[in-house]
Structures are given as structure tokens and as C-alpha cells.
KOLLUMLUM-557169 format. One line per field, with one value per residue (C-alpha): x negated, y negated, z. Coordinates in nm, 3 decimals. Each point is the difference from the previous one (the first is absolute). Example, Ala and Ser with C-alpha at 12.3 -4.5 7.8 and 13.67 -1.06 7.14 Angstrom:
! residues 2
east	(-1.230/-0.137)
north	(0.450/-0.344)
up	(0.780/-0.066)
END
This chain:
! residues 273
east	(3.903/-0.282/-0.118/0.255/0.288/0.260/0.275/0.350/0.183/0.377/0.282/0.048/0.149/0.113/0.169/-0.298/0.038/0.276/0.015/0.354/0.019/-0.259/0.050/-0.058/-0.272/-0.149/-0.334/-0.024/-0.205/-0.373/0.023/-0.229/0.041/-0.053/0.206/0.316/0.200/0.350/0.080/-0.223/0.138/-0.245/-0.163/-0.218/0.063/-0.235/-0.137/-0.221/-0.102/-0.241/-0.026/0.144/-0.109/-0.309/-0.075/0.192/-0.141/0.261/0.059/0.312/-0.046/0.263/0.010/0.286/0.085/0.277/0.203/-0.204/-0.327/-0.340/-0.127/-0.360/-0.169/-0.374/-0.274/-0.330/-0.053/0.172/0.236/0.312/0.113/0.102/0.123/0.236/0.131/0.044/0.181/0.252/0.043/0.050/-0.327/-0.107/0.159/0.114/-0.002/0.131/0.170/0.231/0.023/0.298/0.095/0.275/0.129/0.010/-0.217/-0.189/-0.254/0.104/0.026/-0.250/-0.202/0.220/0.314/-0.160/-0.054/0.371/0.072/-0.203/-0.368/-0.249/-0.345/-0.319/-0.283/-0.364/-0.102/0.168/0.282/0.058/0.046/-0.316/0.110/0.330/0.041/0.059/0.368/0.039/-0.150/0.258/0.279/-0.117/0.044/0.371/0.053/0.245/0.216/0.310/0.068/-0.157/-0.349/-0.104/0.049/-0.226/-0.267/0.013/-0.038/-0.307/-0.144/0.067/-0.178/-0.293/-0.028/-0.309/0.209/0.239/-0.294/-0.131/0.334/-0.081/-0.354/-0.086/-0.023/-0.327/-0.168/0.077/-0.233/0.025/0.196/0.240/0.056/0.099/0.249/0.150/0.025/0.171/0.228/0.103/0.093/0.205/0.196/0.186/0.133/-0.139/0.107/-0.362/-0.334/-0.295/-0.352/-0.296/-0.332/0.119/-0.337/-0.227/-0.287/0.073/-0.215/0.059/0.153/0.242/0.076/0.107/0.217/0.167/0.069/0.158/0.224/0.092/0.104/0.212/0.173/0.064/0.168/0.280/0.084/-0.119/-0.183/-0.355/-0.199/-0.362/-0.314/-0.311/-0.374/-0.072/0.126/-0.076/0.154/0.302/0.068/-0.008/0.318/0.159/0.305/-0.068/-0.316/-0.081/-0.354/-0.027/-0.284/-0.007/0.365/0.120/0.122/-0.295/0.114/0.327/0.100/0.047/-0.276/-0.111/-0.005/-0.218/-0.237/-0.037/-0.048/-0.366/0.003/0.160/-0.247/-0.305/0.114/0.169/-0.066/-0.373/0.005)
north	(-6.884/-0.017/-0.207/-0.270/0.240/-0.075/0.201/-0.087/-0.229/0.004/-0.087/0.325/-0.099/-0.355/0.080/-0.123/-0.343/-0.256/-0.061/-0.133/-0.255/-0.082/-0.372/-0.193/-0.259/-0.243/-0.168/-0.374/-0.219/0.045/0.369/0.100/0.122/0.371/0.018/0.205/-0.040/0.031/0.312/-0.068/0.112/-0.216/-0.312/-0.275/-0.245/-0.287/-0.024/-0.291/-0.038/0.066/0.040/-0.273/-0.344/0.138/-0.009/0.208/0.350/0.120/-0.194/0.076/0.369/0.261/0.355/0.241/0.367/0.196/0.286/0.319/-0.170/-0.034/-0.355/-0.074/-0.335/0.000/-0.259/-0.122/-0.090/-0.326/0.026/-0.033/0.363/0.043/-0.360/0.081/0.300/-0.206/-0.270/0.256/0.115/-0.356/-0.045/-0.329/-0.321/-0.017/-0.347/0.126/0.314/0.255/0.356/0.214/0.351/0.188/-0.324/-0.187/-0.304/0.072/-0.283/-0.162/0.318/0.093/0.322/0.159/-0.083/0.135/0.333/0.006/-0.073/0.303/-0.089/0.244/-0.155/0.180/-0.246/0.090/0.001/0.036/0.194/0.268/0.015/0.186/0.088/0.151/0.347/0.051/0.071/-0.308/-0.210/0.137/-0.064/-0.362/-0.025/0.071/-0.289/-0.180/0.307/0.088/0.334/0.342/-0.017/0.359/0.101/-0.285/0.111/0.353/-0.144/-0.194/0.320/0.180/-0.277/-0.004/0.353/-0.086/-0.248/0.274/0.206/-0.296/-0.154/0.017/-0.135/-0.366/-0.175/-0.163/0.340/0.060/-0.045/-0.314/0.175/0.155/-0.338/-0.141/0.284/-0.093/-0.364/0.090/0.248/-0.260/-0.241/0.273/0.053/-0.325/0.156/-0.295/-0.113/-0.078/0.097/-0.244/0.126/-0.234/0.178/0.348/0.165/-0.261/0.157/0.364/0.249/0.075/0.338/-0.159/-0.276/0.260/0.170/-0.329/-0.080/0.345/-0.076/-0.341/0.174/0.240/-0.300/-0.144/0.325/-0.084/-0.291/-0.281/-0.289/-0.040/-0.325/0.053/-0.213/0.207/-0.069/0.331/-0.141/0.278/0.274/-0.216/-0.083/0.371/0.048/-0.338/-0.046/-0.373/-0.190/-0.360/-0.137/-0.318/-0.251/-0.302/0.050/0.008/0.274/0.083/0.328/0.192/0.331/0.367/0.177/0.170/-0.330/-0.168/0.297/-0.016/-0.379/-0.074/-0.333/0.155/0.289/-0.226/-0.259/0.209/0.372/0.010/0.049)
up	(1.250/-0.254/-0.297/0.072/-0.053/0.263/-0.163/-0.109/0.235/0.014/0.235/0.192/0.334/0.069/0.331/0.203/-0.158/-0.041/-0.373/-0.027/-0.278/-0.264/-0.058/-0.320/0.033/-0.249/0.040/0.053/-0.237/0.046/0.072/-0.286/-0.354/0.067/0.318/-0.045/0.320/-0.143/0.203/0.299/0.332/0.195/-0.138/0.138/-0.281/-0.095/0.355/0.103/0.362/0.283/0.375/0.220/-0.117/-0.174/-0.372/-0.250/-0.048/-0.247/-0.319/-0.205/0.082/-0.083/0.136/-0.064/0.033/-0.166/0.148/0.018/-0.094/0.162/-0.055/0.092/0.068/-0.066/-0.047/0.143/0.365/0.085/-0.297/0.216/-0.020/0.365/0.006/-0.285/0.191/0.316/-0.197/-0.121/0.361/0.127/0.190/-0.161/-0.121/-0.360/-0.147/-0.331/-0.122/0.157/0.128/-0.093/0.102/-0.182/-0.149/0.335/0.066/0.324/-0.029/0.328/0.206/0.272/-0.036/0.266/-0.196/-0.317/0.175/0.079/-0.366/-0.103/-0.024/0.150/0.051/0.103/0.084/-0.058/0.368/0.339/-0.162/0.267/0.377/0.098/0.356/-0.116/-0.146/-0.368/0.062/0.220/-0.280/-0.240/0.248/0.026/-0.375/0.040/0.241/-0.233/-0.052/0.198/-0.169/0.054/-0.153/0.071/-0.366/-0.115/0.246/-0.140/-0.349/0.114/0.150/-0.329/-0.186/0.244/0.149/0.207/0.199/0.108/0.120/0.200/0.101/0.373/-0.038/0.067/-0.336/0.103/-0.005/-0.368/-0.295/-0.212/-0.273/0.250/0.163/-0.338/-0.040/0.337/-0.110/-0.327/0.176/0.255/-0.281/-0.167/0.323/-0.074/-0.325/-0.197/-0.344/-0.091/0.155/0.011/0.077/0.066/-0.074/0.107/-0.079/0.163/0.190/-0.084/-0.189/-0.371/0.090/0.246/-0.252/-0.256/0.261/0.092/-0.364/-0.035/0.297/-0.146/-0.321/0.205/0.159/-0.347/-0.098/0.242/-0.231/0.226/-0.171/0.135/-0.012/0.097/0.040/-0.061/-0.013/-0.176/-0.327/-0.245/0.213/0.082/-0.364/-0.083/0.203/-0.082/-0.219/0.011/0.085/0.085/-0.010/0.205/-0.026/0.232/0.088/-0.360/-0.231/-0.225/-0.157/0.018/-0.152/0.065/0.187/-0.322/-0.190/0.259/0.019/-0.379/-0.014/-0.071/0.184/0.308/-0.003/-0.031/0.252/0.268/-0.053/-0.049/-0.377)
END
């Protein structure tokens, strides 16, 4: 990977995912003028809410991802990026808006039930079992499955070859980038319909960040939609099919990754010029 060139992404092997159905969704009023969510597979639509009985953090915020896309949420610290992700995953109270997956309203479902419905979520921290081996971590990811998941595990090892080499090693002994690969691999073991990543490159070196982005692109090549929160905005937008810039819990800018990178206001305000 060099000079922002991440190569051509296409749907090469969807067998690791569960992409049945595409859904036809339309945005609710207040979604935003530039927001095209007509074919969105996953959408958090016009979300307003916060944690518990606390103040609202999101304000009429919409986040969506289409089949086969990488959608990236960026913005300044405290903008509500991770909160928006958690709202889609059911980890805070929505006072307005809805969440729909493949045409089904899942607003009232618990995070656990959303996993069963096909949502794979990788939190920023505490996302592996450090005392378990790499392979045991992956096996834990298949806890909701009743079928033979050995083929999926081999696909994960093909996607992340270093994990196969270290499959019998405690996950806590791995580097930060390798731990993130374990976390993503464990989420893929559920054969999700959509993969959600909260700050996957937090705390890693630039070289490891590039490697992780390469691996995320490889996951997208299976056809799975990826929704990602990322602090490294410029690099994330380089690989994004769709980007959302949040400011104070609201949609500030929306467009393709290339459009946002080329937007003078976005560059000056969020990308360092």
C-alpha cells in the first residue's frame, strides 16, 4: 500500500459472510440533503439520544452503509463518533429515530439479539480474551452457531495468516495490531451480515495502521458492509466508499471518501489543511 492507493475492491468471496437480502430503505425526514440511503443495508436513521437518563449526545444523526461498502465516521474528539456506532449497536437509549438492518426494524433489540440478527461489533478496547489462545478466541466468536464452523476459521486464517502461525499462543502476548486482527477475526466467526469497527487503529504505529487498513479492505472484498469509526480521518477516508463527518452529535458533512478529502472546509477543519 502506498500513496493512498488501496487497489480495486470487489466482491470476491462472500462465503465468510451472511449477505442474504439487500433490503430497500428510505431515510426519515431530517436525514440530510446529501444523504442517499435508498439502498442501505444498515441504517441508524435520524437518531437522537444519549446514555441512560443523561443529556442527548446524538442529534438527528443518520449513519448508513450499503452492501459491499466501507463507511467511515470521522470528526473531532467528543463529536459523538463512537456514540453513533454504539447507538446503531443498541448500547444507548434512542429518544428519536430508528435502526434497521436488511429492511427489519431492530431499534428495540438488545446488542446480543442484534448479533444474532447479523451484526458483528468490535469495540475499541477489551475486545479479546487475553488469557485464551488465538484459536480459543476465534472459537468463542462462533458461540451463536450450531453448524460446523471449521471452514470459517480457515477463511479467517487465510485473511490473517499471522493468526494461524500464532493460533496456540495466548492472545495477550500478541502485538497491538495482531490483537486487533484476533478481534476482527472473532467477529467474522459469527458470519455477520455487517461488520462494525470502533477505532480499529487506536494506539498502533503508522506501519501497523496501514497493515490493519489493508486487512479491512480484504474483509470488504468478501462483500460484507463495514461501518467504522476512526480517529485517523485522512487515512480512513482514503479507503472509504462513504464518509460521515460528525460535529457535536450531528451530521456536518456527508459524501464519498474522495469528496470529503477534496472538500476545502473538511480539509481545513478536520484534516489539518
